[in-house]
C-alpha positions in Angstrom: 198.3 173.8 119.5 194.8 174.9 117.5 193.9 173.0 114.1 195.9 174.9 111.6 199.3 173.8 113.9 197.9 169.9 114.0 197.7 170.4 110.0 201.5 171.3 109.9 202.4 168.7 112.0 200.9 166.1 109.7 202.3 167.7 106.8 205.9 167.9 107.7 205.9 164.4 108.7 204.4 163.2 105.0 208.0 164.9 104.1 209.8 161.6 105.1 207.8 159.1 102.5 208.8 161.4 99.6 212.2 160.1 97.9 214.9 161.9 96.2 214.8 162.1 92.2 210.8 161.0 92.1 207.6 162.6 90.9 205.0 163.3 93.9 201.5 163.0 93.7 199.7 166.2 95.4 196.4 166.6 96.8 194.3 169.7 97.3 193.0 171.4 100.4 193.9 173.3 103.5 196.4 170.8 104.7 198.1 169.6 101.2 198.6 173.8 101.6 200.8 172.9 104.5 202.5 170.0 102.7 203.2 172.0 99.6 204.6 174.9 101.5 207.2 172.3 103.2 207.8 170.4 100.0 209.3 173.8 99.0 212.2 173.0 100.9 213.0 169.8 98.9 212.2 171.6 95.5 216.0 170.9 94.3 215.8 167.0 95.6 212.6 165.9 93.2 211.8 165.5 89.6 208.4 167.3 90.2 205.0 166.6 91.0 201.3 165.7 89.7 198.9 168.0 91.3 194.9 167.4 91.7 193.8 170.8 91.2 194.7 174.0 89.5 194.9 175.8 92.7 197.8 172.9 94.1 199.4 173.4 90.3 199.5 177.2 90.9 201.1 176.8 94.4 203.6 174.5 93.7 204.9 176.4 90.6 204.9 179.3 92.4 207.6 177.4 94.8 209.6 176.7 91.6 208.5 172.9 91.6 207.8 171.4 88.4 204.4 169.9 87.6 203.5 167.2 85.4 200.2 166.6 83.4 198.9 162.9 84.4 199.3 161.6 81.4 203.2 162.1 81.2 203.6 159.3 84.2 202.8 156.0 84.5 203.2 155.6 88.1 203.8 157.8 91.0 205.7 156.3 94.4 203.6 158.4 96.5 200.3 160.4 96.5 200.0 162.8 99.5 196.7 164.7 99.9 193.9 165.4 102.9 190.6 163.7 103.8 187.4 165.1 105.1 186.5 161.5 106.8 189.1 158.9 107.4 188.1 155.4 109.0 190.6 153.3 110.8 191.0 151.2 107.5 191.9 154.0 105.3 188.6 154.6 103.9 188.0 158.4 103.2 185.3 161.1 102.3 186.7 163.2 99.8 185.7 166.3 97.7 185.4 169.1 99.8 186.8 171.2 97.6 185.2 169.9 94.5 188.8 168.0 93.3 187.6 164.8 93.8 187.4 163.7 90.5 191.4 164.8 90.0 192.1 163.6 93.1 190.9 159.9 92.4 192.9 160.0 88.9 196.1 160.8 90.5 196.2 158.9 93.6 195.0 155.9 91.3 198.8 156.4 89.7 200.0 156.0 93.3 202.0 153.3 94.5 201.5 154.4 98.2 198.3 156.9 99.3 199.7 159.0 102.3 196.6 160.7 103.9 197.6 163.9 106.2 194.6 165.1 108.5 194.3 166.4 112.3 192.4 164.3 114.7 189.0 166.1 113.8 188.7 163.9 110.9 188.8 160.8 112.4 185.7 158.8 112.6 184.4 155.2 112.9 181.6 155.3 110.0 181.9 157.4 106.8 179.2 160.3 106.5 179.5 160.4 110.5 180.4 164.7 110.2 180.7 165.3 106.6 178.2 165.4 103.6 179.4 162.6 100.4 180.2 164.9 97.4 179.1 163.5 94.1 180.7 165.2 90.5 177.6 165.0 88.4 177.6 165.9 84.8 174.8 169.3 84.6 172.2 167.5 82.9 172.2 164.7 84.9 171.7 166.6 88.0 168.2 166.1 88.9 168.1 162.5 87.8 171.2 161.7 90.1 169.6 163.7 92.8 167.0 161.1 92.8 169.1 158.4 92.6 171.0 159.3 95.4 167.0 159.9 97.4 166.6 156.5 96.6 169.3 155.2 98.1 168.7 156.7 101.1 170.6 160.0 101.4 169.5 163.9 101.3 171.4 165.7 98.4 171.7 169.3 98.2 173.2 171.1 94.8 176.7 173.0 96.0 175.2 176.5 94.6 178.1 178.3 92.5 180.4 175.8 92.4 182.0 174.5 89.0 184.5 171.7 89.0 188.2 172.0 87.3 186.2 169.4 85.0 183.3 171.9 84.2 180.8 169.5 86.0 178.5 170.1 89.2 178.6 169.0 93.0 175.8 167.3 95.0 176.4 166.9 98.6 174.7 163.8 99.6 173.7 164.6 104.1 172.2 162.4 106.2 174.2 159.5 104.7 175.6 157.2 106.8 177.8 154.7 104.5 178.3 151.3 106.1 179.6 149.6 103.4 182.3 151.9 101.6 183.3 149.9 98.7 180.0 148.8 97.6 178.4 152.2 97.8 181.1 153.7 96.1 180.4 151.4 93.2 176.7 151.6 93.4 177.0 155.3 93.0 179.5 155.5 90.3 177.1 153.2 88.3 174.6 156.0 87.9 174.3 157.2 84.7 175.8 161.2 84.8 177.9 160.6 87.7 181.6 161.2 87.1 182.7 160.0 90.6 182.2 160.7 94.2 183.8 161.1 97.3 184.2 157.6 98.8 187.6 156.7 98.7 187.7 152.7 99.3 189.0 151.2 96.4 191.8 153.5 96.6 191.8 153.6 100.4 194.6 155.5 102.1 197.9 152.8 103.0 199.0 155.7 105.6 197.6 158.1 107.7 199.5 160.7 109.1 197.3 162.3 112.2 198.6 165.9 113.4 198.4 165.9 117.1 199.7 168.2 120.2 202.0 166.0 120.9 203.0 165.7 117.3 202.5 163.4 114.6 200.8 159.7 114.7 201.3 157.5 111.7 198.7 154.6 111.0 200.1 152.0 108.7 
């Protein structure tokens, strides 16, 4: 079974957490695209969705699923999204697709965060295999980069990428994150940072891992 098939296994297993007549929070990325395709089968059973990226919005609407603005809902039962890395505690690095700020907003509305991944995304320490994305106001890019160096990282400007919010991304390499909760707050306190890709304050309540033997659910 290849990586795409394992993503599909995890995505389909997440449907069990979607309740009829609810509004579903939907993230972004390749694994979430598999989930959106599967959710299309339930289009007539749910009220709609709140999406974390413009790309996900377009994909949902193409399947006839209504997309609400985050300002129109007070809470969501579930938010379903992937991750670039996830620990056994449910702490994540996200933002490989540059949608981290909107993902953080929509996930914060949800009572339960369901993270769907293939087994390659499982790590013991965040930063082991993936750089940490940080969304930055453009005029603060150099200042923020210097602060990230002072924290021990090696930031690189993600050339040619502008977020849905009109900002830029710094990817921080060589950055083992031993205290995710503390580091998330520390980086967010740097002037000019919109948010960073550590999801520790809003961790995953359930992790669904697609494997060749089926979906493994970790609560």
